[in-house]
Phi, psi and omega in degrees: 000128181293152182293156177291121183295342180300332181301330180297325182256009178058038173278152176293155180298147179273157178291155177293132179273147176291162178291153177294154179259157179275124180276194186259147171229120182300150186302320181292327178285321181293330180292326181272330181233077188295338181264005185275135176217159178244130175245138181218156183207129176261129182221149169288142183223166169247143179242159180204136176285325181259136181290136175290164183299320183296324179287323175301314180296316183290320179291327177294319179291322176295324180300322180287344181273353182249128178229183186297323180297321178299317184292322183287335184250355186293339179296347180272344179291154187303314184289308176302323178297319177296319179291324177297319179295321176295315180298316179299319179296333178271359179088016177263155175262105184291348175281334177258318179255085193286142171301163192304310184292322178298315180298317179296320183285324176298318179293325176301316177296318183293323187265346181087003178171165176284136179285157171241124188231025179089190180246135020266358188306318182296316183297318180295321180291321178300311179301319180295314182294323184276331183245339186085348184269122176281133172240132180251153181234133172235158177292119183300334179279354181252012174233150184232123181079182181290151174281150180214150172262131175211170178297142177282147175248163175305323179294326179299313181298325179291327184275335179280161181299137178302142180246148174292347178253132179297150179299143174290156185295336182236036185299152176243155175230153167266127186225160171241195182294340182263354180132196186291140177257322183194152167287142182301131179087357182236160182299156179290159176301142181307328180292339181256347188290163177293139177244173177298331181277355184294134177251333178226136179243146171261113176268139176217152180213164180259141170254124184235154175301135177095354180251123183295139177305322183297326179293318179294316179295327175297321179294319176297316181300316180298318180296309184292326180293338179263338188248333188285140175233160180292141180288000000 
């Protein structure tokens, strides 16, 4: 288990976060993707427009650990392979519309390093780079009811942020009681995303066949250890 990055900035240890809970998957989505599950966890967080020293340091060190060979072969690793299979099942082309870790590593090569964009963005990127598992964050006050995965509708695509990639024929969305929050595998709509004023975030991740439970829980632990604050 990697060390808590807060030690770099001499922050006090954070309280232990509870384990994530299993969200909902609609019957029509579960029938096509039997191994798919949604995990979510609501935590108090701190946000920052400017990246703290510990996250800059950690992202710089992670940047040096990624090279061209890693990027070219990473699609063979369990997490990227599982996301590629999901994307293909949704009708997406994972070579053009890359899954989260692949996209982050390709951008690292293009930009010369991982960017630092404040919190929670830095914490989510660190967890993604170290575990391969993407965790997304939404403002807990801007979602209503439990999160669920379901088949996307034309209205969902119209309400979500435009994407450079056309929707897949069998696309899925993460939704709450008010409608779509995000397309599966993509960032949440800006209206639902964490803001500087956010005090509690709903973190969520996908559970896929071929991805170890321990890896997913490690990604949640990394996020909460960097973002959670005492109530």
